[in-house]
KELUMGU-556036 format. One record per residue: x negated, y negated, z of N, C-alpha, C, CB in turn; residue number from 1; residue in three letters. Coordinates in Angstrom, 3 decimals. Atoms other than C-alpha are relative to their C-alpha. Last residue first. Glycine has a CB too. Example, Ala and Ser with C-alpha at 12.3 -4.5 7.8 and 13.67 -1.06 7.14 Angstrom:
// KELUMGU-556036
       n.X       n.Y       n.Z      ca.X      ca.Y      ca.Z       c.X       c.Y       c.Z      cb.X      cb.Y      cb.Z  seq  type
     0.820     1.190    -0.060   -13.670     1.060     7.140     0.770    -1.090     0.730    -0.414    -0.462    -1.415    2   SER
    -0.890     1.190     0.000   -12.300     4.500     7.800    -0.900    -1.200     0.000     0.992    -0.027     1.246    1   ALA
// end
This chain:
// KELUMGU-556036
       n.X       n.Y       n.Z      ca.X      ca.Y      ca.Z       c.X       c.Y       c.Z      cb.X      cb.Y      cb.Z  seq  type
     0.831    -0.657     0.938    14.611     4.027     8.605     0.866     0.204    -1.361    -0.530     1.396     0.633  218   TYR
    -0.838    -0.277     1.273    15.705     2.115    11.691    -0.976     0.828    -1.052     0.559    -1.529    -0.716  217   GLY
    -1.310    -0.599    -0.192    14.159     2.338    15.109     0.893     0.330    -1.092     0.678    -0.769     0.760  216   LEU
    -1.050     0.416     0.783    10.343     2.056    14.400     1.664     0.445     0.432    -0.401     0.546    -1.353  215   TYR
    -0.441     1.167    -0.666     7.847     2.365    17.032     1.194    -0.601    -0.730    -1.125    -0.988     0.114  214   ARG
    -0.706    -0.593    -1.086     6.947     6.126    15.894     0.399    -1.253     0.807    -0.886     1.093     0.834  213   ASP
    -1.596    -0.626     0.139     6.537     4.728    12.458     0.614     0.441     1.323     0.055     1.396    -0.979  212   PRO
    -0.291    -0.897    -1.155     3.457     2.627    13.411     1.360     0.545    -0.105    -0.149    -0.718     1.330  211   ARG
    -0.847    -1.210     0.499     2.105     0.873    10.238    -0.030     0.892     1.283    -0.667     0.831    -1.440  210   HIS
    -1.311     0.212     0.052     1.000    -2.563    11.785     0.879     1.192    -0.421     0.183    -1.062    -0.821  209   ASN
    -0.658     0.745    -1.022    -2.313    -2.399    13.139     1.311    -0.198    -0.040    -0.471    -1.111     0.108  208   PHE
     0.192    -1.012    -1.078    -3.735     0.209    10.701     0.617    -0.583     1.368    -1.616     0.348     0.171  207   ALA
    -0.810    -1.414     0.040    -1.931    -1.111     7.620    -0.375     0.648     1.500    -0.589     1.151    -1.450  206   LEU
    -1.449     0.047    -0.001    -3.060    -4.673     8.191     0.752     1.054     0.166     0.422    -0.458    -1.000  205   VAL
    -0.323     0.319    -1.275    -6.586    -3.503     9.134     1.613    -0.393     0.223    -0.939    -1.125     0.377  204   LEU
    -0.220    -1.265    -0.809    -6.639    -1.627     5.920     0.162    -0.216     1.409    -1.102     0.939    -0.155  203   ASN
    -1.176    -0.792     0.244    -5.927    -4.834     3.820     0.231     1.254     0.958    -0.076     0.462    -1.408  202   LEU
    -1.117     0.840    -0.334    -8.487    -7.039     5.644     1.308     0.806    -0.519    -0.169    -1.504    -0.694  201   VAL
     0.036     0.014    -1.487   -11.272    -4.366     5.367     1.600    -0.662     0.570    -1.454    -1.048     0.509  200   VAL
    -0.459    -1.317    -0.261   -10.583    -4.073     1.634     0.266     0.155     1.567    -1.062     1.044    -0.536  199   ALA
    -1.358    -0.230     0.247   -10.982    -7.738     1.312     0.616     1.196     0.315     0.224    -0.178    -1.176  198   GLY
    -0.520     0.717    -0.861   -14.466    -7.916     2.911     1.673     0.000     0.007    -0.606    -1.244    -0.214  197   ALA
     0.228    -0.711    -1.406   -15.602    -5.048     0.967     0.753    -0.636     1.180    -1.546    -0.026     0.388  196   VAL
    -0.843    -1.051     0.122   -14.323    -6.791    -2.190     0.177     0.869     1.282    -0.464     0.771    -1.081  195   SER
    -1.113     0.485    -0.331   -16.162    -9.770    -1.317     1.093     0.977    -0.040     0.218    -1.041    -0.734  194   LEU
    -0.091     0.358    -1.435   -19.161    -7.750    -1.153     1.167    -0.762     0.386    -1.135    -0.748     0.404  193   LEU
    -0.169    -1.129    -0.536   -18.372    -6.297    -4.631    -0.007    -0.262     1.666    -1.080     0.950    -0.575  192   VAL
    -1.456    -0.231     0.259   -17.895    -9.813    -6.239     0.394     1.433     1.036     0.260     0.295    -1.869  191   ASN
    -0.631     0.864    -0.879   -21.507   -10.826    -4.873     1.649     0.323     0.031    -0.353    -1.500    -0.466  190   PRO
     0.195    -0.331    -1.293   -22.926    -7.735    -6.407     0.881    -0.825     1.027    -1.406    -0.147     0.254  189   VAL
     1.205     0.619    -0.582   -21.460    -8.304    -9.899    -0.101     0.171     1.600     0.005    -1.534    -0.379  188   PRO
    -0.456     1.455    -0.540   -18.762    -5.937   -10.946    -1.316    -0.518     0.635     1.345     0.037     1.215  187   VAL
    -0.652     0.920     0.915   -19.380    -2.822   -13.415     0.166    -1.374     0.445     1.252     0.477    -0.327  186   VAL
     0.330    -0.454     1.391   -21.599    -0.202   -11.681     0.402    -1.054    -1.070     0.734     1.359    -0.307  185   THR
     1.588     0.633     0.269   -21.530    -1.765    -8.249    -0.454     0.179    -1.429    -1.212     0.795     0.954  184   LEU
    -0.187     1.237     0.873   -17.582    -0.887    -8.421    -1.397    -0.751    -0.253     1.062    -1.036     0.730  183   ALA
     0.069    -0.277     1.613   -18.474     2.614    -7.562     0.000    -1.282    -0.690     1.278     0.879    -0.595  182   ALA
     1.334    -0.388     0.393   -19.177     1.532    -3.991    -0.245     0.110    -1.353    -0.344     1.158     0.539  181   ALA
     0.623     1.237     0.057   -15.625    -0.152    -3.937    -1.534     0.325    -0.250     0.286    -0.839     1.325  180   ILE
    -0.360     0.392     1.302   -14.230     3.512    -4.903    -0.662    -1.480    -0.079     1.668     0.059    -0.235  179   ILE
     0.550    -0.570     1.094   -16.200     5.125    -2.209     0.337    -0.696    -1.282     0.375     1.325    -0.040  178   ILE
     1.420     0.435    -0.084   -15.348     2.534     0.509    -0.685     0.733    -1.220    -0.710     0.399     1.487  177   ALA
     0.379     1.341     0.787   -11.732     2.782    -0.519    -1.472    -0.247     0.023     0.711    -1.308     0.637  176   ASP
     0.018    -0.163     1.548   -11.674     6.415     0.447    -0.272    -1.133    -0.651     1.221     0.466    -0.565  175   THR
     1.141    -0.747     0.236   -12.885     5.732     4.138    -0.035     0.201    -1.657     0.064     1.411     0.881  174   ALA
     1.077     0.675    -0.038   -10.400     2.749     4.472    -1.333     0.755    -0.565    -0.097    -0.407     1.324  173   LEU
     0.048     0.900     1.192    -7.451     4.661     3.271    -1.440    -0.647    -0.045     1.178    -1.160     0.083  172   GLN
     0.217    -1.091     1.193    -8.081     7.313     6.052    -0.208    -0.780    -1.311     1.365     1.063    -0.201  171   VAL
     1.516    -0.463    -0.253    -8.585     4.377     8.641    -0.161     1.085    -1.281    -0.269     0.832     1.751  170   TRP
     0.710     1.072     0.371    -5.149     2.653     7.439    -1.598     0.407     0.028     0.390    -1.186     0.940  169   GLY
     0.069     0.272     1.347    -3.188     5.853     7.453    -0.955    -1.072    -0.476     1.243    -0.306    -0.400  168   ALA
    -0.447     1.195     0.247    -4.080     6.503    11.124    -0.217    -0.227    -1.507    -0.646    -0.979     0.885  167   LYS
     0.937     0.940     0.343    -4.843    10.262    11.383     0.687    -1.277    -0.309    -0.819     0.463    -1.102  166   TRP
     0.103     1.216    -1.215    -2.313    12.209    13.281    -0.897    -0.909    -0.252    -0.395     0.451     1.407  165   GLY
     1.136    -0.343    -0.890    -3.019    15.525    11.178     0.040    -1.243     1.053    -1.522     0.150    -0.879  164   LEU
     0.414    -1.347    -0.381     0.176    15.937     9.286    -1.019     0.202     1.095    -0.500     0.618    -1.127  163   LYS
    -1.095    -0.839    -0.444     1.938    12.692     9.364    -0.345     1.360     0.304     1.011     0.025    -0.949  162   GLU
    -0.635     0.567    -1.284    -1.014    10.481     9.373     1.050     0.878     0.426     0.591    -1.425    -0.173  161   GLN
     1.031    -0.340    -1.167    -2.892    12.640     6.710     0.451    -0.220     1.508    -1.277    -0.900    -0.195  160   ALA
    -0.006    -1.514    -0.395     0.305    12.721     4.688    -0.915     0.302     1.023    -0.334     0.910    -1.138  159   LEU
    -1.371    -0.169    -0.685     0.509     8.831     4.569     0.145     1.462     0.380     1.247    -0.448    -0.971  158   LEU
     0.105     0.626    -1.211    -3.206     8.724     3.535     1.174     0.101     1.015    -0.253    -1.301    -0.284  157   ALA
     0.792    -0.890    -0.750    -2.661    11.171     0.832    -0.303    -0.659     1.374    -1.287     0.361    -0.777  156   VAL
    -0.872    -1.347    -0.501     0.300     9.142    -0.484    -0.872     0.790     0.869     0.515     1.036    -1.271  155   THR
    -0.946     0.448    -0.871    -1.831     5.914    -0.475     0.957     1.063     0.461     0.681    -1.061    -0.591  154   ASN
     0.503    -0.153    -1.369    -4.374     7.761    -2.108     0.700    -0.501     1.012    -1.153    -0.498     0.146  153   LEU
     1.451    -0.205    -0.028    -2.284     8.110    -5.197    -0.429     0.206     1.421    -0.759    -1.189    -0.629  152   GLY
     0.666    -1.106     0.753     1.138     6.721    -4.921    -1.425     0.187     0.406     0.048    -0.257    -1.492  151   GLY
     0.485     0.354     1.285     2.386     3.282    -3.949    -0.950     1.085    -0.640    -0.706    -1.319     0.119  150   LEU
     1.340     0.420     0.112     4.533     4.433    -1.202    -0.349    -0.386    -1.384    -0.885     1.029     0.468  149   SER
     0.733    -0.176     1.269     8.098     5.227    -0.312    -1.350    -0.514     0.228     0.670    -0.717    -1.202  148   SER
     0.158    -1.484     0.359    10.407     5.731     2.545    -0.679     0.185    -1.334     1.391     0.723    -0.052  147   ARG
    -1.122    -0.502     0.736    11.789     2.111     2.846    -0.399     1.416    -0.601     0.421    -1.046    -1.136  146   HIS
    -1.282    -0.012    -1.097     9.520     1.045     5.716     1.187     0.462    -0.817     0.388    -1.612     0.728  145   ARG
     0.022    -1.118    -1.046     6.428     2.218     3.686     1.288    -0.045     0.740    -1.220    -0.136     1.033  144   PHE
    -0.388    -1.280     0.814     7.367    -0.206     0.722     0.004     1.174     1.100    -1.160     0.343    -1.320  143   VAL
    -1.209     0.060     0.412     7.354    -3.150     3.183     0.351     1.057    -0.666     0.220    -0.990    -0.631  142   MET
    -0.868    -0.002    -1.012     4.125    -2.194     4.533     1.469     0.082    -0.206    -0.253    -1.013     0.647  141   LEU
     0.055    -1.372    -0.189     2.565    -1.968     1.142     0.934     0.303     1.372    -1.601     0.470     0.122  140   MET
    -0.858    -0.550     0.947     3.574    -5.573     0.553     0.228     1.585     0.114    -0.547    -0.362    -1.319  139   GLY
    -1.196     0.332    -0.404     1.929    -6.666     3.626     1.038     0.616    -0.872     0.094    -1.374     0.071  138   VAL
    -0.255    -0.924    -1.217    -1.241    -4.775     2.668     1.522    -0.324     0.621    -1.241    -0.287     1.221  137   GLY
    -0.027    -1.439     0.566    -1.253    -6.180    -0.953     0.414     0.726     1.268    -1.511     0.580    -0.670  136   ALA
    -1.277    -0.301     0.560    -0.548    -9.765     0.482     0.167     1.590    -0.377     0.182    -0.914    -1.268  135   LEU
    -1.004     0.189    -0.972    -3.487    -9.601     2.855     1.413     0.144    -0.459    -0.164    -1.252     0.560  134   LEU
    -0.075    -1.418    -0.658    -5.609    -7.947    -0.073     0.949    -0.178     1.234    -1.557     0.592     0.498  133   ASN
    -0.569    -1.070     0.749    -4.828   -10.969    -2.159     0.066     1.264     0.613    -0.647     0.158    -1.135  132   GLY
    -1.485     0.130    -0.087    -5.385   -13.461     0.483     0.650     1.071    -0.853     0.481    -1.422    -0.466  131   VAL
    -0.849    -0.248    -1.372    -8.641   -12.239     1.145     1.407    -0.198     0.074    -0.447    -0.838     1.040  130   LEU
     0.196    -1.276    -0.457    -9.730   -11.854    -2.501     0.476     0.372     1.390    -1.304     0.238    -0.096  129   VAL
    -0.859    -0.889     0.719    -8.115   -14.897    -3.941    -0.048     1.456     0.554    -0.382    -0.025    -1.462  128   ALA
    -1.504     0.063    -0.396    -9.450   -17.052    -1.125     0.750     0.874    -0.608     0.628    -1.213    -0.239  127   TYR
    -0.308    -0.677    -1.685   -12.918   -15.838    -1.530     1.160    -0.126     0.390    -0.730    -0.615     1.228  126   VAL
     0.071    -1.354    -0.185   -12.730   -16.299    -5.376     0.066     0.639     1.425    -1.133     0.358    -0.588  125   PRO
     1.275    -0.194    -0.533   -11.346   -19.857    -5.449    -0.124     1.544     0.305    -0.212    -0.912     1.272  124   ASP
     0.073    -0.002    -1.417    -8.337   -19.925    -7.560    -1.397     0.373     0.480     1.021     0.934     0.558  123   VAL
     1.367     0.144    -0.672    -7.604   -20.479   -11.176     0.046    -0.280     1.414    -0.793    -1.074    -0.610  122   VAL
    -0.029     0.266    -1.417    -4.334   -19.610   -13.180    -1.425     0.154     0.616     1.009     0.952     0.690  121   PHE
     1.123     0.830    -0.410    -4.848   -20.035   -16.818     0.006    -0.206     1.382    -0.021    -1.266    -0.652  120   GLY
     1.265     0.007     0.782    -1.334   -18.642   -17.545    -1.098    -0.963     0.482     0.316    -0.340    -1.410  119   PRO
     0.892     0.905    -0.603     0.920   -18.188   -14.492    -1.284    -0.001    -0.839    -0.255     0.374     1.472  118   MET
    -0.444     0.900    -0.742     4.171   -16.661   -15.690    -0.905    -1.052     0.443     0.518     0.564     0.929  117   MET
    -1.058     0.777     0.842     2.755   -14.811   -18.459     0.555    -1.135     0.702     1.176     0.878    -0.409  116   VAL
     0.889     0.934     1.139    -0.368   -13.643   -16.532     0.790    -0.787    -0.826    -0.860     0.848    -1.039  115   PRO
     0.737     1.121    -0.695     2.241   -12.656   -13.583    -0.990    -0.912    -0.969    -0.884     0.674     1.173  114   HIS
    -0.787     1.432    -0.110     4.658   -10.622   -15.672    -0.941    -1.183     0.456     1.260     0.096     1.142  113   LEU
    -0.054     0.624     1.351     2.418    -7.788   -16.928     0.708    -1.256     0.123     0.682     0.885    -1.052  112   PHE
     1.238     0.356     0.309     1.418    -6.875   -13.268    -0.124    -0.455    -1.639    -0.895     1.204     0.408  111   ALA
     0.512     1.436    -0.417     4.973    -7.127   -12.472    -1.365    -0.277    -0.248     0.172    -0.259     1.431  110   PHE
    -0.657     1.147     0.963     5.473    -4.008   -14.689    -0.129    -1.488     0.486     1.603     0.266    -0.154  109   GLY
     0.835    -0.009     1.552     2.749    -1.804   -13.249     0.949    -1.086    -0.725    -0.003     1.802    -1.013  108   SER
     1.228     0.769     0.122     3.981    -2.851    -9.653    -0.582    -0.192    -1.303    -0.953     0.557     0.760  107   VAL
    -0.156     1.503    -0.245     7.503    -1.892   -10.496    -1.342    -0.705     0.107     0.808    -0.272     1.321  106   LEU
    -0.422     0.546     1.360     6.575     1.464   -12.142     0.223    -1.556     0.231     1.426     0.764    -0.586  105   ALA
     1.269    -0.030     0.855     4.457     2.493    -8.939     0.540    -0.863    -1.235    -0.561     1.667    -0.447  104   ILE
     0.939     1.067    -0.469     7.482     1.618    -6.633    -1.305    -0.323    -0.975    -0.523     0.458     1.428  103   SER
    -0.767     1.477    -0.059     9.966     3.488    -8.727    -0.883    -0.993     0.221     1.070    -0.173     1.117  102   LEU
     0.196     0.169     1.650     7.380     6.643    -8.936     0.758    -1.397    -0.215     0.801     1.414    -1.056  101   LEU
     1.422     0.090     0.290     7.249     6.390    -5.071    -0.265    -0.412    -1.460    -0.672     1.336     0.296  100   THR
     0.231     1.435    -0.700    11.019     6.116    -4.590    -1.299    -0.494    -0.347     0.079     0.029     1.604   99   ARG
    -0.734     0.791     0.918    11.357     9.306    -6.803    -0.166    -1.575     0.428     1.545     0.496    -0.002   98   VAL
     0.675    -0.006     1.370     8.671    11.011    -4.921     0.633    -0.932    -0.919     0.021     1.375    -0.645   97   THR
     1.198     0.668    -0.076    10.100    10.338    -1.575    -0.599    -0.316    -1.263    -0.863     0.702     0.738   96   PHE
    -0.414     1.472    -0.489    13.670    11.363    -2.368    -1.373    -0.785     0.130     0.866     0.012     1.575   95   ASP
    -0.292     0.770     1.357    12.214    14.582    -4.299     0.337    -1.495     0.298     1.299     0.688    -0.830   94   ALA
    -1.286    -0.274     0.478    10.176    16.202    -1.340     0.448    -1.053    -1.183     0.969    -0.037     1.228   93   GLY
    -0.806     0.894    -0.467     7.113    15.013     0.663     1.608     0.117    -0.506    -0.643    -1.245    -0.354   92   LYS
     0.101     0.295    -1.527     4.713    17.538     0.321     1.049    -0.870     0.516    -1.311    -0.661     0.355   91   GLN
     0.259    -1.076    -0.777     5.552    19.231    -2.999     0.015    -0.132     1.395    -1.090     0.466    -0.324   90   HIS
    -1.240    -0.832     0.169     6.939    16.233    -4.771    -0.098     1.146     0.942     0.188     0.522    -1.481   89   TRP
    -1.169     0.632    -0.871     4.255    14.018    -3.354     1.214     0.809    -0.016     0.413    -1.423    -0.494   88   ALA
     0.200    -0.169    -1.479     1.499    16.414    -4.461     1.202    -0.731     0.691    -1.460    -0.625     0.499   87   LEU
    -0.272    -1.638    -0.275     2.992    16.540    -8.074    -0.289     0.234     1.501    -1.083     1.087    -0.967   86   VAL
    -1.320    -0.091    -0.438     3.232    12.598    -7.857     0.359     1.401     0.115     0.907    -0.708    -0.873   85   MET
    -0.508     0.025    -1.410    -0.349    12.412    -7.494     1.336     0.284     0.269    -0.197    -1.187     0.552   84   PHE
     0.322    -1.409    -0.649    -0.882    13.500   -11.044     0.226     0.130     1.449    -1.445     0.373    -0.205   83   PRO
    -0.924    -0.852     0.391     1.184    10.281   -12.242    -0.482     1.358     0.692     0.133     0.012    -1.567   82   LEU
    -1.021    -0.642    -1.150    -0.579     8.005   -10.162     0.517     1.075    -0.469     1.197    -0.842     0.460   81   ASN
     0.858    -0.772    -1.135    -3.707     7.491   -12.742     0.821     0.485     1.043    -1.079    -0.886     0.692   80   ILE
     0.654    -1.229     0.558    -1.218     6.616   -15.594    -0.792     0.759     1.105    -0.981    -0.391    -1.193   79   SER
    -1.168    -1.119     0.213     0.842     4.140   -13.700    -0.646     1.339    -0.436     1.130    -0.465    -1.217   78   PHE
    -0.622    -0.288    -1.143    -2.223     2.097   -12.559     1.176     1.111    -0.036     0.464    -1.234     0.463   77   PHE
     1.000    -1.021    -0.629    -4.082     2.448   -15.962     0.761     0.163     1.399    -1.753    -0.603     0.150   76   LEU
     0.060    -1.249     0.733    -0.960     1.002   -17.789    -1.064     0.811     0.746    -0.348    -0.210    -1.566   75   VAL
    -1.198    -0.547    -0.235    -0.421    -1.934   -15.390     0.049     1.526    -0.589     1.051    -0.933    -0.600   74   GLY
    -0.058    -0.648    -1.322    -3.984    -2.798   -15.180     1.061     0.870     0.084     0.097    -0.917     1.078   73   PHE
    -0.875     0.597    -0.976    -4.134    -3.332   -19.012     0.119     0.815     1.494     1.416    -0.084    -0.709   72   PRO
    -1.366    -0.459    -0.154    -7.062    -1.900   -20.713     0.830    -0.682     1.067    -0.020     1.405     0.275   71   TRP
    -0.945     0.952     0.251   -10.085    -4.067   -21.183     1.343     0.415    -0.034    -0.270    -0.586    -1.097   70   GLY
    -0.746    -0.501     1.166   -12.433    -1.058   -21.050     1.012    -1.056    -0.325     0.688     1.402     0.268   69   THR
     0.884    -0.557     1.015   -15.162    -2.431   -18.761     0.788     0.425    -1.162    -0.804     1.151     0.527   68   PRO
     1.063     1.104     0.390   -12.929    -4.569   -16.435    -0.943     0.691    -1.152    -0.992    -0.501     1.437   67   TYR
    -0.529     1.023     1.005    -9.822    -2.254   -16.557    -0.987    -1.115    -0.378     1.261    -0.673     0.564   66   SER
    -0.119    -0.519     1.295   -11.391     0.673   -14.923     0.283    -1.091    -1.155     1.088     1.017     0.050   65   LEU
     1.258    -0.309     0.285   -12.330    -1.127   -11.715    -0.223     0.513    -1.495    -0.411     0.956     0.984   64   LEU
     0.745     1.420     0.364    -8.929    -2.617   -11.617    -1.399     0.401    -0.461    -0.133    -1.121     1.374   63   LEU
    -0.706     0.706     1.098    -7.302     0.750   -11.945    -0.593    -1.448    -0.309     1.522    -0.124     0.384   62   SER
     0.578    -0.721     1.247    -9.578     2.205    -9.379     0.511    -0.430    -1.238     0.229     1.429     0.031   61   LEU
     1.261     0.435     0.106    -8.736    -0.512    -6.934    -0.577     0.807    -1.250    -0.770     0.201     1.355   60   GLY
    -0.012     1.155     0.458    -5.108     0.313    -7.430    -1.497    -0.794    -0.283     0.838    -0.627     0.907   59   ALA
    -0.004    -0.135     1.526    -5.716     3.823    -7.226     0.203    -1.472    -0.657     1.253     1.052    -0.491   58   THR
    -1.198    -0.709     0.711    -6.892     3.278    -3.766     0.061     0.011    -1.334     1.193    -0.508     0.335   57   GLY
     0.052    -1.382    -0.147    -9.378     0.572    -2.602     1.192     0.548    -0.584    -0.157     0.404     1.375   56   GLY
    -0.433    -0.415    -1.396   -10.021    -2.964    -3.662    -0.016     1.445    -0.187     1.477    -0.580     0.525   55   THR
    -0.592    -1.339    -0.122   -11.751    -4.579    -6.636     0.712     0.116     1.467    -1.185     1.154    -0.209   54   VAL
     0.424    -0.894    -1.329   -12.933    -8.044    -7.494     0.845     1.273    -0.183     0.383    -0.789     1.608   53   ALA
     0.758    -1.035     0.698   -12.789   -10.058   -10.960    -0.662     0.837     1.290    -1.190    -0.703    -1.124   52   HIS
     1.355     0.171    -0.661   -11.485   -13.142    -8.896    -0.992     1.169    -0.634     0.153     0.154     1.740   51   ALA
     0.683     1.467     0.350    -8.550   -13.372   -11.192    -1.296    -0.094     0.493     0.753    -1.243     0.606   50   THR
     0.470    -0.097     1.412    -8.048    -9.544   -10.831    -0.483    -1.296    -0.592     1.095     0.521    -0.865   49   LYS
     1.230    -0.685     0.106    -7.864    -9.865    -7.018    -0.679    -0.016    -1.572     0.297     1.484     0.508   48   LEU
     0.871     0.878    -0.504    -5.154   -12.568    -7.337    -1.548     0.638     0.092     0.577    -0.436     1.353   47   LEU
     0.376     0.837     0.971    -3.100   -10.251    -9.516    -1.098    -1.127     0.435     1.229    -0.582    -0.499   46   PHE
     0.940    -0.718     1.087    -3.568    -7.389    -7.012    -0.221    -1.082    -1.126     0.742     1.469    -0.694   45   ILE
     1.222    -0.367    -0.610    -2.019    -9.579    -4.344    -1.041     0.379    -1.054     0.229     1.125     0.962   44   GLY
     0.481     1.185     0.094     0.822   -10.666    -6.593    -1.440     0.001     0.692     0.984    -0.947     0.568   43   VAL
     0.365     0.363     1.247     1.557    -7.106    -7.309    -0.774    -1.420    -0.128     1.216     0.027    -0.777   42   SER
     0.986    -0.776     0.329     1.780    -6.173    -3.607    -0.643    -0.574    -1.330     0.500     1.391    -0.087   41   THR
     0.964     0.678    -0.927     4.291    -9.049    -3.004    -1.376     0.706    -0.170     0.510     0.071     1.558   40   VAL
     0.199     1.272     0.492     6.408    -7.778    -6.060    -1.144    -0.689     0.965     1.419    -0.791    -0.034   39   PHE
     0.797    -0.299     1.189     6.095    -4.171    -4.852    -0.364    -1.330    -0.789     0.804     1.002    -0.930   38   THR
     1.307    -0.659    -0.271     7.316    -5.019    -1.482    -0.805     0.179    -1.129     0.153     1.265     0.591   37   GLY
     0.792     0.760    -0.651    10.067    -7.175    -2.574    -1.471     0.394     0.213     0.588    -0.185     1.089   36   SER
     0.217     1.101     1.032    11.494    -4.785    -5.178    -1.066    -1.143     0.800     1.654    -0.750    -0.479   35   LEU
     1.044    -0.378     1.018    11.177    -1.984    -2.773    -0.379    -1.045    -1.015     0.457     1.172    -0.749   34   LEU
     1.147     0.012    -0.488    13.004    -3.960     0.031    -1.149     0.596    -0.956     0.133     0.637     1.201   33   GLY
     0.683     1.424    -0.105    15.691    -5.048    -2.262    -1.286     0.178     0.538     0.763    -1.041     0.907   32   PHE
     0.502     0.548     1.363    16.258    -1.502    -3.506    -0.491    -1.332     0.098     1.070    -0.009    -1.060   31   LEU
     1.373    -0.762     0.738    16.142     0.071    -0.048    -0.385    -0.844    -1.287     0.363     1.753    -0.571   30   ASP
     1.344     0.418    -0.829    18.494    -2.710     1.406    -1.291     0.531    -0.641     0.035     0.602     1.547   29   GLU
     0.275     1.456     0.347    21.073    -2.369    -1.519    -1.334    -0.313     0.806     1.313    -1.057     0.449   28   PRO
     0.563    -0.060     1.357    20.975     1.575    -0.777    -0.427    -1.445    -0.477     1.070     0.633    -1.003   27   LEU
    -0.923    -0.246     0.973    21.736     1.130     2.893    -0.940    -0.103    -1.281     1.274    -1.027     0.061   26   SER
     0.103     0.942     1.194    18.745     1.440     5.297     1.097     0.367    -0.827    -1.360     0.078    -0.811   25   HIS
     0.438    -0.329     1.294    19.721     3.832     8.075     0.195    -1.200    -0.921     0.727     1.218    -0.506   24   ARG
     1.331     0.866     0.202    20.369     2.137    11.581    -0.709     0.382    -1.326    -1.088     0.246     1.257   23   LEU
    -0.197     1.514     0.051    24.047     2.990    11.685    -1.095    -0.826    -0.269     0.490    -0.477     1.178   22   ASP
    -0.168     0.244     1.597    23.262     6.810    10.826     0.048    -1.596    -0.063     1.545     0.763    -0.724   21   PRO
    -1.275    -0.484     0.629    21.646     6.983    14.233     0.219    -0.461    -1.358     1.159    -0.405     0.780   20   GLY
    -0.637     1.050     0.594    17.862     6.680    14.920     1.382     0.584    -0.528    -0.910    -0.630    -1.114   19   PRO
    -0.268     0.114     1.503    16.526     9.561    16.896     0.806    -1.172    -0.391     0.716     1.214    -0.514   18   ALA
    -1.385    -0.688     0.936    16.210     8.609    20.433    -0.368     0.033    -1.473     1.557    -1.015     0.090   17   ALA
    -1.006     0.906     0.634    12.611     7.571    21.740     1.068     0.898    -0.641    -0.676    -0.982    -1.105   16   PRO
    -0.090    -0.156     1.359    10.723    10.279    23.802     1.121    -0.849    -0.634     0.174     1.401    -0.282   15   THR
     0.785     0.962     0.750     9.830     9.013    27.233     0.091    -0.098    -1.603    -1.353     0.279     0.345   14   PRO
     0.867    -0.689     1.026    12.670    10.722    28.738    -0.627    -0.898    -0.934     0.757     0.975    -0.782   13   ASP
    -0.589     0.159     1.212    13.465     8.967    31.964    -0.663     0.714    -1.001     0.096    -1.287    -0.330   12   ALA
     0.870     0.568     1.070    12.523    10.481    35.246     0.818    -0.292    -1.316    -1.189     1.012    -0.315   11   PRO
     0.319    -1.003     0.776    15.557    10.705    37.753    -0.939    -0.438    -1.119     1.179     0.592    -0.465   10   THR
    -0.096    -1.201    -0.477    16.523     8.495    40.638    -0.446     1.197    -0.641     1.077     0.123     0.237    9   SER
     1.193    -0.625    -0.502    15.541     5.185    39.887     0.031     1.369     0.605    -0.515    -0.815     0.922    8   ASP
    -0.114    -0.149    -1.568    18.985     3.848    39.405    -1.107     0.648     0.697     1.196     0.793     0.375    7   ASP
    -0.506     1.202    -0.778    18.078     2.298    36.123     0.265     0.212     1.434     1.246    -0.496    -0.582    6   PRO
    -1.254     0.394     0.368    16.311     5.432    34.814     0.305    -0.977     0.726     0.924     0.902     0.041    5   THR
    -1.174    -0.614    -0.644    12.657     6.145    35.705     1.288    -0.837    -0.726    -0.084    -0.179     1.792    4   THR
    -1.212     0.896     0.302     9.412     5.826    34.035     1.207     0.580     0.523     0.207    -0.240    -1.494    3   PRO
    -0.981    -0.499     0.990     6.833     7.854    35.935     0.950    -0.990    -0.297     0.702     1.197     0.441    2   SER
    -1.353    -0.278    -0.211     4.202     5.945    37.982     0.832     0.432    -1.073     0.547    -1.024     0.493    1   MET
// end
């Protein structure tokens, strides 16, 4: 049966109405949202690094390169993402690109903060990997809600969802599998297996929760 209006006389339009100006996030809301999302994500990545694990996306690639080179994660994460900003500029526009660049810079900066504030931090590797990916996924959702991303393959996944209708979580899961497989060259096998489980957690968080068509605000 087709949905109807309250008087049951004419079919209701199933297309949700466009959000009005009163539902748009204010600038303070956007700034706090991006600060919160990037902080939560960076804590998740910090947990992964303590377990000598990896994840997907440019964050996973940055972790992967940081282990054999000893280069700081923050420097690698920011540098690797810069080329993707060209794609974001052409495909998503200036507003999205600036927000994404800010988000990347915040995650990179927070990456230097956590070791200083939590020196000698030790946690069970299984807990670190699973909770780290869960936090990273939640943080990414917060960033998405404020018209931003964490760059790189994250941006590609969002574009695939918008242009092709593919779920961002599943797109990123495929690319993550390649990065995690490459981790076998520098990370012990048990850590790689843990990383696989963690990446599944992160992408399930995105696949089951990132539904822009259900949001009212923006």
